[in-house]
C-alpha positions in Angstrom: 0.0 0.0 0.0 1.3 3.4 -0.9 2.3 5.8 1.8 -0.5 8.3 0.8 -3.0 5.5 1.4 -1.7 4.8 4.8 -1.9 8.4 5.9 -5.4 9.1 4.8 -7.3 12.2 5.8 -9.3 10.1 8.3 -6.2 8.6 9.9 -4.5 12.0 10.2 -7.5 13.8 11.6 -8.2 10.9 14.0 -4.6 11.3 15.3 -4.9 15.1 15.5 -8.1 14.7 17.4 -6.4 12.4 19.9 -3.7 15.0 20.3 -6.2 17.8 21.0 -8.1 15.6 23.5 -4.9 14.6 25.3 -3.9 18.3 25.6 -7.3 18.9 27.3 -6.9 15.9 29.6 -3.4 16.7 30.7 -3.9 20.4 31.4 -4.3 20.0 35.2 -1.6 17.3 35.5 1.0 19.6 37.1 -1.3 20.8 39.9 -4.3 18.5 40.3 -3.2 17.2 43.8 -3.1 20.7 45.0 -6.5 21.6 43.5 -8.0 18.7 45.3 -6.4 19.6 48.6 -7.5 23.2 48.2 -11.1 21.9 48.1 -10.5 20.1 51.4 -9.2 16.7 50.4 -6.4 15.0 52.4 -3.1 14.4 50.5 -3.4 10.7 51.1 -6.8 10.8 49.3 -5.4 12.0 46.0 -5.1 8.5 44.7 -8.9 8.0 45.2 -9.6 10.7 42.6 -7.5 8.9 40.0 -9.0 5.6 41.1 -12.6 6.9 40.7 -11.7 7.8 37.1 -10.1 4.4 36.5 -12.9 2.4 38.0 -15.6 3.7 35.7 -13.2 3.6 32.7 -12.3 0.0 33.6 -15.9 -1.2 34.0 -17.1 0.4 30.8 -14.2 0.2 28.3 -15.1 -3.4 27.2 -18.9 -2.8 26.9 -18.3 0.5 25.0 -15.6 -1.2 22.8 -18.1 -4.0 22.0 -20.8 -1.4 21.3 -18.4 0.3 18.8 -18.0 -3.0 17.0 -21.8 -3.1 16.4 -23.0 0.5 16.4 -19.9 2.3 15.0 -16.6 3.7 16.3 -17.3 7.3 15.3 -20.5 7.6 17.2 -18.9 6.4 20.5 -16.0 8.9 20.0 -18.3 11.8 19.4 -20.5 10.9 22.4 -17.4 10.7 24.7 -16.1 14.0 23.5 -19.4 15.7 24.0 -19.5 14.5 27.6 -16.0 15.9 28.1 -17.2 19.4 27.1 -19.8 19.5 29.9 -17.6 17.7 32.5 -14.7 20.2 31.9 -17.0 23.1 32.7 -18.4 21.4 35.8 -14.9 20.6 37.1 -14.1 24.3 36.9 -17.1 25.1 39.0 -17.0 22.4 41.7 -17.6 23.8 45.3 -15.9 20.9 47.2 -13.8 17.8 46.8 -16.8 15.5 47.1 -18.3 16.9 43.9 -14.9 16.8 42.2 -14.7 13.1 43.0 -18.1 12.4 41.3 -17.1 14.4 38.2 -13.8 12.5 38.0 -15.8 9.2 38.0 -17.9 10.6 35.1 -14.8 11.6 33.2 -13.9 7.9 33.2 -17.2 7.1 31.5 -16.4 9.6 28.7 -12.9 8.2 28.3 -14.2 4.6 28.1 -16.3 5.7 25.1 -13.4 7.3 23.3 -10.2 5.4 23.8 -11.0 1.8 22.6 -13.2 3.1 19.7 -10.5 5.6 18.5 -7.7 3.0 18.4 -9.9 0.3 16.9 -11.0 2.8 14.2 -7.4 3.5 13.4 -6.5 -0.1 13.0 -9.6 -0.7 10.8 -8.2 1.8 8.3 -4.5 0.8 7.9 -2.8 -2.1 6.2 -2.0 -5.1 8.4 1.8 -5.1 7.8 2.1 -1.4 8.7 0.2 -1.4 12.0 3.3 -0.5 13.9 4.0 2.5 11.8 0.4 3.7 11.9 0.2 3.3 15.7 3.6 5.1 16.0 2.2 8.1 14.1 -1.1 8.0 16.1 0.7 7.6 19.5 3.3 10.3 18.6 0.5 12.9 18.2 -1.3 11.5 21.2 1.7 11.9 23.3 2.5 15.3 22.0 -0.8 16.3 23.4 -0.2 14.6 26.6 3.1 16.4 27.2 2.0 19.8 25.9 -0.9 19.6 28.3 1.0 20.0 31.6 3.1 23.0 30.7 0.1 24.6 28.9 -2.1 24.0 31.9 0.6 25.0 34.4 1.1 28.3 32.4 -2.6 29.1 32.3 -2.8 28.5 36.1 0.3 30.5 36.8 -0.8 33.5 34.7 -4.3 33.3 36.1 -2.9 33.8 39.6 -0.1 36.3 38.9 -1.5 38.3 36.0 -5.3 38.1 36.4 -4.9 38.4 40.2 -7.1 35.3 41.0 -6.8 33.4 44.2 -4.8 30.2 44.1 -7.9 28.0 44.2 -9.6 30.0 41.5 -6.5 29.9 39.3 -6.7 26.1 39.4 -10.2 26.3 37.9 -9.4 28.2 34.7 -7.7 25.5 32.7 -10.8 23.3 32.9 -12.7 25.8 30.8 -10.0 25.6 28.2 -10.3 21.8 28.5 -13.9 22.1 27.4 -13.1 24.4 24.5 -10.5 21.9 23.2 -13.1 19.1 23.4 -15.4 21.2 21.2 -12.6 21.4 18.6 -12.0 17.7 18.8 -15.7 17.0 18.1 -15.6 19.2 15.0 -12.5 17.4 13.7 -14.1 14.0 14.1 -17.4 15.1 12.4 -15.4 16.7 9.6 -13.0 13.9 8.4 -13.0 10.7 10.5 -14.6 7.8 8.7 -17.1 5.4 10.2 -15.6 1.9 10.0 -18.3 -0.1 11.7 -22.1 -0.3 11.9 -24.8 0.2 9.3 -23.3 3.5 8.1 -19.8 2.3 7.6 -17.8 4.3 5.1 -15.6 1.3 4.3 -16.4 -1.6 2.1 -16.1 -4.8 4.1 -16.2 -8.5 3.2 -16.3 -10.0 6.7 -19.3 -12.3 7.0 -18.4 -14.0 10.3 -20.8 -13.1 13.1 -19.2 -12.0 16.4 -21.1 -14.7 18.4 -19.6 -17.4 16.2 -16.1 -16.2 16.6 -13.8 -18.2 19.0 -10.2 -17.4 20.0 -8.3 -20.6 20.3 -4.8 -22.0 20.8 -1.7 -19.8 21.0 -3.7 -16.7 20.1 -6.0 -17.1 23.1 -3.1 -17.9 25.4 -1.2 -14.9 24.2 -4.1 -12.6 24.7 -4.8 -13.9 28.2 -1.1 -13.3 29.1 -1.3 -9.8 27.6 -4.3 -9.2 29.9 -2.1 -10.0 32.9 0.9 -8.0 31.7 -1.4 -5.0 30.9 -2.8 -5.2 34.4 0.7 -5.4 35.8 1.9 -2.5 33.7 -1.1 -0.4 34.8 -0.2 -1.1 38.5 3.4 -0.1 37.9 2.4 3.2 36.1 -0.3 3.9 38.7 2.2 3.7 41.5 4.1 6.8 40.2 1.3 8.7 38.4 0.4 11.0 41.3 3.7 10.5 43.2 5.8 12.0 40.4 4.3 15.4 41.0 4.6 15.1 44.8 8.2 13.8 44.5 9.3 16.8 42.5 7.5 19.3 44.7 8.4 17.8 48.1 11.9 16.6 47.5 13.2 19.3 45.2 10.8 22.2 46.0 9.6 22.5 42.4 6.7 24.8 41.8 3.7 24.1 39.4 5.3 25.8 36.4 8.6 23.8 36.8 6.7 20.5 37.3 4.7 21.1 34.1 7.9 22.0 32.2 9.7 18.9 33.5 6.8 16.6 32.5 6.6 18.3 29.1 10.3 18.2 28.4 10.7 14.6 29.4 7.7 13.8 27.3 9.0 15.4 24.1 12.3 13.6 24.5 10.4 10.3 24.4 8.0 11.0 21.6 10.8 12.1 19.3 11.3 8.3 18.7 7.7 7.1 18.9 7.0 7.1 15.2 10.4 5.5 14.3 9.9 2.9 17.0 6.6 1.9 15.4 8.3 1.5 12.0 11.1 -0.5 13.6 8.5 -2.8 15.2 7.2 -3.5 11.7 10.7 -4.4 10.6 12.3 -6.2 13.5 9.2 -7.6 15.2 7.2 -6.4 18.2 8.9 -8.2 21.1 12.5 -7.0 20.5 11.4 -3.3 20.5 9.2 -3.8 23.5 12.2 -5.3 25.4 14.5 -2.4 24.5 11.9 0.2 25.6 10.7 -1.5 28.7 14.1 -2.2 30.1 15.2 1.4 29.9 12.0 2.8 31.3 11.8 0.4 34.3 15.5 0.9 35.2 15.0 4.6 34.8 12.2 4.4 37.4 14.6 2.7 39.9 17.4 5.3 39.3 15.2 8.4 39.8 15.2 8.3 43.6 19.0 8.7 43.5 18.8 12.1 41.7 20.4 14.8 43.8 18.9 17.9 42.1 16.1 18.9 39.7 18.4 18.8 36.6 19.3 15.2 37.3 15.7 14.3 38.0 14.7 15.8 34.6 17.3 13.8 32.8 16.2 10.5 34.4 12.6 11.3 33.7 13.5 11.9 30.1 15.2 8.5 29.9 12.0 6.9 31.4 9.9 8.7 28.8 12.2 7.6 26.0 11.8 3.9 27.0 8.1 4.1 27.4 7.6 5.7 24.0 9.9 3.1 22.3 7.9 0.2 23.8 4.4 1.7 23.4 3.7 1.4 19.6 5.2 -2.1 19.5 3.0 -3.2 22.4 -0.1 -1.7 20.8 0.8 -3.3 17.5 1.2 -6.7 19.1 -2.3 -6.4 20.5 -3.7 -5.3 17.1 -2.0 -8.3 15.5 -3.9 -10.7 17.8 -7.3 -8.9 17.8 -9.6 -9.9 14.9 -11.5 -7.0 13.3 -15.0 -8.3 14.3 -14.2 -8.0 18.0 -11.4 -5.5 17.9 -13.3 -2.8 19.9 -14.3 -5.4 22.5 -10.7 -6.7 23.0 -9.2 -3.2 23.0 -11.7 -2.2 25.6 -10.7 -5.2 27.7 -7.0 -4.2 27.5 -8.0 -0.7 28.6 -10.0 -2.1 31.4 -7.1 -4.3 32.7 -4.7 -1.4 32.5 -7.1 0.8 34.4 -7.7 -1.8 37.1 -4.0 -2.0 37.6 -3.7 1.7 37.9 -6.6 1.8 40.4 -4.5 -0.3 42.8 -1.3 1.6 42.0 -2.7 5.1 42.5 -4.2 4.1 45.9 -1.1 2.5 47.2 1.5 4.8 45.7 0.5 8.1 47.5 0.1 6.1 50.7 3.6 4.7 50.5 5.0 8.2 49.6 3.2 9.8 52.6 4.2 7.0 55.0 7.9 6.8 54.1 8.8 10.2 52.5 10.8 11.4 55.5 12.6 8.1 56.1 15.8 6.6 54.7 16.8 3.0 54.1 20.3 1.6 54.2 21.0 -1.3 51.9 23.9 -3.2 53.3 24.4 -5.6 50.4 24.9 -2.6 48.1 27.7 -1.2 50.2 25.5 0.7 52.6 23.6 2.6 49.9 21.2 5.1 51.3 17.8 5.2 49.6 15.2 8.0 50.2 11.8 6.7 51.4 10.1 9.1 49.0 11.5 7.1 46.2 10.1 3.8 47.4 7.1 3.9 44.9 9.6 4.2 42.0 11.4 1.0 43.1 8.2 -0.9 43.4 7.0 0.4 40.0 10.3 -0.6 38.3 10.3 -4.1 39.7 6.7 -4.8 38.8 7.3 -3.5 35.3 10.3 -5.9 34.9 8.1 -8.8 36.0 5.5 -7.9 33.4 8.2 -7.8 30.7 9.4 -11.2 31.6 5.9 -12.6 31.4 5.4 -11.2 28.0 8.7 -12.5 26.6 8.1 -16.0 27.9 4.4 -16.6 27.3 3.2 -14.3 24.5 3.7 -15.7 21.0 4.2 -13.0 18.3 2.2 -13.7 15.1 4.2 -14.3 11.9 5.1 -11.0 10.1 3.4 -12.2 6.9 -0.3 -11.5 6.6 -2.4 -14.5 7.6 -5.6 -15.3 9.2 -5.6 -15.5 13.0 -7.6 -18.2 14.9 -10.9 -18.8 13.0 -11.0 -15.4 11.4 
């Protein structure tokens, strides 16, 4: 397939939409823990806000993904984005942390409608042998949005307080209204160019005649998918451990302010996504598992090194290394899922992967902040490493790295990568 056919207007706009939506979602990343505490929440309770989002997303990702297989991907994406418009406005108006918690849970519902459907729609539209490249392109733009968001949101919050003269609490609210505006833009982009790939109004000609109820995953395909469920759950747990702790670690250990935290998250992110697209192409050429191994090893080891950083510059460098590894492994991992997921139930399976990742994050975000608060002022001496002193605030990073390495080992041993030639999978 020609390059122009791979990068169709629908694929490009779908990727840009994902970027815009991720900018919106990441706006409050650099200060959300402090927004929640300004509304009366305890610091140890921060993980509950993330867990509330993940619980609803986890429970609904598979049903919504399955619905997208039948009713259409585009409809689910538009519905989720519309919900984000209203939820962004409501988040900026909340009077207390209890209401914020409810809205965070509803945000998870909207995300469950968008994420599996968007990724399944992309895979529906690209050639089988270039899934890695297509996912690399999609994830590059997605991650650009994710890492622009923190510095953009942190800047809006900072200027709202210093230039507009708003109180600290009110300055935390302003980025959420920008969030809603960005979701409106995303809705317009989807309606304009994204093709419908499923349902009665599909824009694609399809020859599949197998009914979903008649489809059975068997043999090595079924085993590989089941193991990927476990590794996805484990990866979610590892990521969830440090999602809220990263902000707290930079602020409490190094005294970083909101703007600095946003800048660090964005800089480390851009270092990583510089290789995302090329890693996807490499996964098509070398295979999925070798690229996953290279990326996962560097990111997990980076997590374990971060607590030894002695200043903000070193911490930024290590976080950039982590981001580099994550973004090398990500397109290859997503492509491996896509290789094993037949088109008829692609949305359903992608939803399940999202659900398992979210369930792992639920556990991680609850335990991570608790560990940080409990051990942040303690130090541990490791005698068998020559009396090495480890900061207690870095404990979640060690746990995250170790769990991530276990997940990588499970994938390498038990997941079988499909042949690189196009062939039918299972009974499909």
